[in-house]
DSSP file (Angstrom, degrees, kcal/mol; ACC not computed):
  #  RESIDUE AA STRUCTURE BP1 BP2  ACC     N-H-->O    O-->H-N    N-H-->O    O-->H-N    TCO  KAPPA ALPHA  PHI   PSI    X-CA   Y-CA   Z-CA
    1    1 A X     >        0   0    0      0, 0.0     4,-1.9     0, 0.0     3,-0.5   0.000 360.0 360.0 360.0 -33.0  -45.7   11.8  -32.3
    2    2 A X  T  4  +     0   0    0      1,-0.2     5,-0.1     2,-0.2     0, 0.0   0.689 360.0  65.4 -71.3 -16.4  -43.6    9.6  -34.5
    3    3 A X  T  4 S+     0   0    0      1,-0.1     3,-0.2     3,-0.1    -1,-0.2   0.880 108.2  38.4 -71.3 -36.3  -40.5   10.6  -32.4
    4    4 A X  T  4 S+     0   0    0     -3,-0.5     2,-0.4     1,-0.3    -2,-0.2   0.896 136.8  14.6 -79.6 -42.3  -41.8    8.9  -29.3
    5    5 A X  S  < S-     0   0    0     -4,-1.9    -1,-0.3     0, 0.0    -2,-0.1  -0.918  89.1-127.6-135.7 106.9  -43.3    5.9  -31.1
    6    6 A X        -     0   0    0     -2,-0.4    -3,-0.1    -3,-0.2    -4,-0.1  -0.158  27.6-110.9 -57.8 146.6  -42.2    5.3  -34.7
    7    7 A X        -     0   0    0      2,-0.1    -1,-0.1    -5,-0.1     3,-0.1  -0.161  25.7-108.9 -69.8 169.9  -44.9    4.9  -37.3
    8    8 A X  S    S+     0   0    0      1,-0.1     2,-0.3     2,-0.0    -1,-0.1   0.816  93.9  14.7 -72.7 -31.7  -45.6    1.6  -39.1
    9    9 A X        -     0   0    0      2,-0.0     2,-0.4     0, 0.0    -1,-0.1  -0.961  66.3-129.7-144.9 159.4  -44.2    2.7  -42.4
   10   10 A X        -     0   0    0     -2,-0.3     2,-0.4    -3,-0.1    -2,-0.0  -0.835  20.0-163.7-106.8 147.9  -42.1    5.3  -44.1
   11   11 A X        -     0   0    0     -2,-0.4     2,-0.5     2,-0.0    -2,-0.0  -0.986   6.9-161.6-131.4 143.9  -43.1    7.2  -47.2
   12   12 A X        -     0   0    0     -2,-0.4     2,-0.6     2,-0.0    -2,-0.0  -0.981   6.9-164.8-125.2 118.0  -41.0    9.3  -49.5
   13   13 A X        -     0   0    0     -2,-0.5     2,-0.5     2,-0.0    -2,-0.0  -0.910   5.6-170.1-105.2 122.4  -42.9   11.7  -51.8
   14   14 A X        -     0   0    0     -2,-0.6     2,-0.5     2,-0.0    -2,-0.0  -0.955   3.1-174.7-115.1 123.5  -40.8   13.1  -54.7
   15   15 A X        -     0   0    0     -2,-0.5     2,-0.6     2,-0.0    -2,-0.0  -0.977   4.3-166.6-119.0 125.3  -42.2   15.9  -56.7
   16   16 A X        -     0   0    0     -2,-0.5     2,-0.6     2,-0.0    -2,-0.0  -0.950   4.3-160.4-114.6 116.3  -40.3   17.0  -59.8
   17   17 A X        +     0   0    0     -2,-0.6     2,-0.3     8,-0.0    -2,-0.0  -0.858  16.4 177.1 -98.3 125.3  -41.3   20.3  -61.3
   18   18 A X        -     0   0    0     -2,-0.6     2,-0.1     5,-0.1     7,-0.0  -0.772  39.5 -82.2-119.8 165.8  -40.2   20.8  -64.9
   19   19 A X    >>  -     0   0    0     -2,-0.3     4,-1.2     1,-0.1     3,-1.1  -0.405  39.3-122.3 -63.3 144.8  -40.7   23.6  -67.4
   20   20 A X  T 34 S+     0   0    0      1,-0.3    -1,-0.1     2,-0.2     5,-0.0   0.794 112.7  56.0 -61.2 -27.9  -44.1   23.3  -69.1
   21   21 A X  T 34 S+     0   0    0      1,-0.2    -1,-0.3     3,-0.0     3,-0.1   0.750 102.3  57.6 -75.3 -23.3  -42.4   23.2  -72.4
   22   22 A X  T <4 S-     0   0    0     -3,-1.1     2,-0.3     1,-0.2    -2,-0.2   0.886 118.2 -11.5 -76.3 -40.5  -40.3   20.1  -71.4
   23   23 A X     <  -     0   0    0     -4,-1.2    -1,-0.2     3,-0.0     2,-0.1  -0.991  61.7-111.7-163.1 145.4  -42.9   17.6  -70.4
   24   24 A X        -     0   0    0     -2,-0.3     2,-0.1    -3,-0.1    -3,-0.0  -0.459  48.4 -98.5 -74.5 156.5  -46.6   17.2  -69.7
   25   25 A X        +     0   0    0     -2,-0.1     2,-0.3    -5,-0.0    -1,-0.1  -0.463  47.8 172.0 -74.7 149.7  -47.6   16.4  -66.2
   26   26 A X        -     0   0    0     -2,-0.1     2,-0.4    -3,-0.1    -3,-0.0  -0.974  27.3-122.9-152.7 164.2  -48.3   12.7  -65.2
   27   27 A X        +     0   0    0     -2,-0.3    43,-2.3    18,-0.1    44,-0.3  -0.904  32.2 163.5-115.1 137.2  -49.0   10.7  -62.1
   28   28 A X  E     -A   69   0A   0     -2,-0.4     2,-0.4    41,-0.2    41,-0.2  -0.992  16.2-164.6-151.2 146.8  -47.0    7.7  -61.0
   29   29 A X  E     -A   68   0A   0     39,-2.6    39,-2.2    -2,-0.3     2,-0.4  -1.000   2.6-172.2-136.1 138.1  -46.5    5.7  -57.8
   30   30 A X  E     +A   67   0A   0     -2,-0.4     2,-0.3    37,-0.2    37,-0.2  -0.996  33.9 103.1-127.6 132.4  -43.8    3.2  -56.8
   31   31 A X  E    S-A   66   0A   0     35,-1.9    35,-3.3    -2,-0.4    25,-0.1  -0.979  71.0 -40.7 178.8-174.4  -43.9    1.0  -53.7
   32   32 A X  E  >  -A   65   0A   0     -2,-0.3     4,-2.6    33,-0.2     5,-0.3  -0.358  63.9-106.2 -69.4 157.6  -44.5   -2.4  -52.3
   33   33 A X  H  > S+     0   0    0     31,-1.9     4,-2.2     1,-0.2     5,-0.2   0.853 117.0  48.4 -56.3 -42.8  -47.5   -4.2  -53.9
   34   34 A X  H  > S+     0   0    0     30,-0.2     4,-2.3     2,-0.2    -1,-0.2   0.920 113.4  46.9 -65.6 -43.5  -49.8   -3.8  -51.0
   35   35 A X  H  > S+     0   0    0      2,-0.2     4,-3.0     1,-0.2     5,-0.2   0.914 113.0  48.5 -65.4 -42.9  -49.2   -0.1  -50.5
   36   36 A X  H  X S+     0   0    0     -4,-2.6     4,-2.3     2,-0.2    -1,-0.2   0.896 111.8  49.7 -65.9 -39.4  -49.5    0.7  -54.2
   37   37 A X  H  X S+     0   0    0     -4,-2.2     4,-1.1    -5,-0.3    -1,-0.2   0.913 113.7  46.2 -64.0 -41.8  -52.8   -1.3  -54.4
   38   38 A X  H >X S+     0   0    0     -4,-2.3     4,-2.1     1,-0.2     3,-0.5   0.927 114.0  47.4 -66.5 -45.5  -54.1    0.6  -51.4
   39   39 A X  H 3X S+     0   0    0     -4,-3.0     4,-2.7     1,-0.2     8,-0.3   0.865 106.1  59.5 -64.1 -35.4  -53.0    4.0  -52.7
   40   40 A X  H 3< S+     0   0    0     -4,-2.3    -1,-0.2    -5,-0.2    -2,-0.2   0.808 112.2  39.6 -62.6 -29.6  -54.5    3.2  -56.1
   41   41 A X  H << S+     0   0    0     -4,-1.1    -2,-0.2    -3,-0.5    -1,-0.2   0.826 120.9  42.5 -85.7 -34.9  -57.9    2.8  -54.4
   42   42 A X  H  < S+     0   0    0     -4,-2.1     2,-0.5    -5,-0.1    -2,-0.2   0.850 100.0  70.4 -85.2 -36.7  -57.6    5.7  -51.9
   43   43 A X     X  -     0   0    0     -4,-2.7     4,-2.7    -5,-0.2     5,-0.2  -0.723  67.4-148.7 -93.1 127.0  -56.1    8.5  -54.0
   44   44 A X  H  > S+     0   0    0     -2,-0.5     4,-2.5     1,-0.2     5,-0.4   0.885  96.2  53.3 -59.6 -42.6  -58.2   10.1  -56.6
   45   45 A X  H  >>S+     0   0    0      1,-0.2     4,-2.0     2,-0.2     5,-0.6   0.929 114.3  41.6 -60.6 -45.4  -55.4   10.9  -59.0
   46   46 A X  H  >5S+     0   0    0     -7,-0.2     4,-1.3     3,-0.2    -2,-0.2   0.906 116.7  47.4 -69.8 -41.3  -54.1    7.3  -59.0
   47   47 A X  H  <5S+     0   0    0     -4,-2.7    -2,-0.2    -8,-0.3    -1,-0.2   0.873 121.2  34.3 -71.2 -35.8  -57.5    5.7  -59.2
   48   48 A X  H  <5S+     0   0    0     -4,-2.5    -2,-0.2    -5,-0.2    -1,-0.2   0.812 128.6  30.3 -90.3 -29.6  -58.8    7.8  -62.0
   49   49 A X  H  <5S+     0   0    0     -4,-2.0     2,-0.8    -5,-0.4    -3,-0.2   0.796 100.4  77.0-100.5 -32.5  -55.7    8.5  -64.1
   50   50 A X     << +     0   0    0     -4,-1.3    20,-0.2    -5,-0.6    -1,-0.1  -0.719  38.3 151.0 -93.6 110.7  -53.4    5.5  -63.7
   51   51 A X        +     0   0    0     -2,-0.8     2,-0.6    18,-0.6    -1,-0.2   0.625  52.3  82.6-105.6 -19.5  -54.5    2.4  -65.7
   52   52 A X  E     -B   69   0A   0     17,-1.5    17,-2.3     2,-0.0     2,-0.5  -0.783  53.7-178.2 -96.6 122.4  -51.1    0.8  -66.3
   53   53 A X  E     -B   68   0A   0     -2,-0.6     2,-0.3    15,-0.2    15,-0.2  -0.979   5.1-175.0-120.4 126.7  -49.7   -1.4  -63.5
   54   54 A X  E     -B   67   0A   0     13,-3.5    13,-2.6    -2,-0.5     2,-0.3  -0.894  27.0-116.0-120.5 149.7  -46.3   -3.0  -63.8
   55   55 A X  E >>  -B   66   0A   0     -2,-0.3     3,-0.8    11,-0.2     4,-0.7  -0.624  20.2-133.2 -77.7 141.0  -44.4   -5.4  -61.7
   56   56 A X  H 3>>S+     0   0    0      9,-3.3     5,-3.6    -2,-0.3     4,-0.7   0.748 103.4  69.6 -65.1 -22.9  -41.2   -4.0  -60.3
   57   57 A X  H >45S+     0   0    0      8,-0.4     3,-0.6     4,-0.3    -1,-0.2   0.868  94.4  54.2 -63.7 -36.9  -39.5   -7.2  -61.3
   58   58 A X  H <45S+     0   0    0     -3,-0.8    -1,-0.2     1,-0.2    -2,-0.2   0.802 113.0  43.6 -65.8 -28.7  -39.9   -6.2  -65.0
   59   59 A X  H 3<5S-     0   0    0     -4,-0.7    -1,-0.2    -3,-0.3    -2,-0.2   0.486 121.4-104.6 -95.6  -4.6  -38.1   -2.9  -64.2
   60   60 A X  T <<5S+     0   0    0     -4,-0.7    -3,-0.2    -3,-0.6    -2,-0.1   0.704  89.8 113.6  89.9  21.2  -35.4   -4.4  -62.0
   61   61 A X  S   <S-     0   0    0     -5,-3.6    -4,-0.3     1,-0.3     3,-0.1   0.552  80.9 -93.1-101.2 -10.6  -36.8   -3.3  -58.7
   62   62 A X    >   -     0   0    0     -6,-0.6     3,-0.9     1,-0.1    -1,-0.3  -0.344  35.2 -82.6 113.9 162.3  -37.7   -6.7  -57.2
   63   63 A X  T 3  S+     0   0    0      1,-0.2    -6,-0.2    -7,-0.2    -7,-0.1   0.688 120.9  56.9 -78.2 -18.6  -40.7   -8.9  -57.0
   64   64 A X  T 3  S+     0   0    0     -3,-0.1   -31,-1.9    -8,-0.1     2,-0.4   0.354  92.0  89.1 -93.8   7.7  -42.4   -7.2  -54.1
   65   65 A X  E <   -A   32   0A   0     -3,-0.9    -9,-3.3   -33,-0.3    -8,-0.4  -0.833  54.3-170.6-108.4 142.2  -42.5   -3.8  -55.8
   66   66 A X  E     -AB  31  55A   0    -35,-3.3   -35,-1.9    -2,-0.4     2,-0.4  -0.947   6.7-158.3-128.5 152.1  -45.2   -2.4  -58.1
   67   67 A X  E     -AB  30  54A   0    -13,-2.6   -13,-3.5    -2,-0.3     2,-0.4  -0.996   6.8-174.6-130.7 125.5  -45.4    0.6  -60.3
   68   68 A X  E     +AB  29  53A   0    -39,-2.2   -39,-2.6    -2,-0.4     2,-0.3  -0.962  15.8 168.0-118.8 143.2  -48.6    2.3  -61.4
   69   69 A X  E     -AB  28  52A   0    -17,-2.3   -17,-1.5    -2,-0.4   -18,-0.6  -0.989  43.1-136.8-153.3 155.8  -48.5    5.1  -63.9
   70   70 A X  S    S+     0   0    0    -43,-2.3     2,-0.5    -2,-0.3   -19,-0.2   0.857 100.5  32.4 -80.4 -38.6  -50.6    7.3  -66.1
   71   71 A X     >  -     0   0    0    -44,-0.3     4,-1.7     1,-0.1    -1,-0.3  -0.964  65.2-161.3-126.9 113.9  -48.1    7.2  -69.1
   72   72 A X  H  > S+     0   0    0     -2,-0.5     4,-1.9     1,-0.2     5,-0.2   0.867  91.9  53.1 -63.2 -38.9  -46.0    4.1  -69.6
   73   73 A X  H  > S+     0   0    0      1,-0.2     4,-1.4     2,-0.2    -1,-0.2   0.879 108.7  50.2 -65.9 -37.3  -43.4    5.8  -71.8
   74   74 A X  H  > S+     0   0    0      2,-0.2     4,-2.6     1,-0.2     5,-0.2   0.859 106.5  56.6 -68.3 -34.8  -42.9    8.5  -69.2
   75   75 A X  H  X S+     0   0    0     -4,-1.7     4,-2.9     1,-0.2    -2,-0.2   0.938 107.8  46.1 -61.7 -47.2  -42.4    5.8  -66.5
   76   76 A X  H  < S+     0   0    0     -4,-1.9    -1,-0.2     1,-0.2    -2,-0.2   0.814 113.5  50.8 -67.6 -27.9  -39.6    4.2  -68.4
   77   77 A X  H  < S+     0   0    0     -4,-1.4     3,-0.3    -5,-0.2    -2,-0.2   0.885 114.8  41.9 -74.0 -39.0  -38.0    7.6  -69.0
   78   78 A X  H  < S+     0   0    0     -4,-2.6     2,-1.7     1,-0.2    -2,-0.2   0.902 109.8  58.5 -74.4 -41.6  -38.2    8.6  -65.3
   79   79 A X  S  < S+     0   0    0     -4,-2.9    -1,-0.2    -5,-0.2    -4,-0.0  -0.464  77.9 154.1 -89.0  65.6  -37.1    5.2  -64.0
   80   80 A X     >  -     0   0    0     -2,-1.7     4,-2.6    -3,-0.3     5,-0.2  -0.145  63.6 -82.2 -81.2-175.1  -33.8    5.1  -65.8
   81   81 A X  H  > S+     0   0    0      1,-0.2     4,-1.9     2,-0.2     5,-0.2   0.841 128.3  51.9 -63.0 -35.4  -30.7    3.2  -64.6
   82   82 A X  H  > S+     0   0    0      2,-0.2     4,-1.7     1,-0.2    -1,-0.2   0.925 113.1  43.5 -67.2 -44.4  -29.6    5.8  -62.2
   83   83 A X  H  > S+     0   0    0      1,-0.2     4,-2.7     2,-0.2     5,-0.2   0.898 112.6  53.1 -68.6 -40.2  -33.0    6.1  -60.5
   84   84 A X  H  X S+     0   0    0     -4,-2.6     4,-2.1     1,-0.2    -1,-0.2   0.889 108.8  49.2 -63.2 -39.4  -33.4    2.3  -60.4
   85   85 A X  H  X S+     0   0    0     -4,-1.9     4,-1.2    -5,-0.2    -1,-0.2   0.884 111.8  49.6 -68.1 -36.1  -30.1    1.9  -58.7
   86   86 A X  H  < S+     0   0    0     -4,-1.7     3,-0.3     1,-0.2    -2,-0.2   0.926 112.5  46.8 -65.3 -45.3  -31.0    4.5  -56.1
   87   87 A X  H  < S+     0   0    0     -4,-2.7    -2,-0.2     1,-0.2    -1,-0.2   0.853 108.3  55.3 -66.6 -34.7  -34.4    2.9  -55.4
   88   88 A X  H  <        0   0    0     -4,-2.1    -1,-0.2     1,-0.3    -2,-0.2   0.797 360.0 360.0 -70.5 -26.2  -32.9   -0.6  -55.1
   89   89 A X     <        0   0    0     -4,-1.2    -1,-0.3    -3,-0.3    -2,-0.2   0.485 360.0 360.0 -72.2 360.0  -30.5    0.7  -52.4
């Protein structure tokens, strides 16, 4: 259906599977402020697990971006300089 009439927004879901010995699982969302706020209310994982909300501006992503995450230290580890440059493009 989106081929005939494009949808209103695009979403990119990235799932990274690691060895259980490498890292504990955690939940994180990155997007524009309105989308992240809406997803934080609608998705059970985000609403129940993610208490930390950061502005994307603090991370170098821009003022209209928000990041919510379950573990703040893991967020800064995942969003390193390479990932931030990719997301900003």
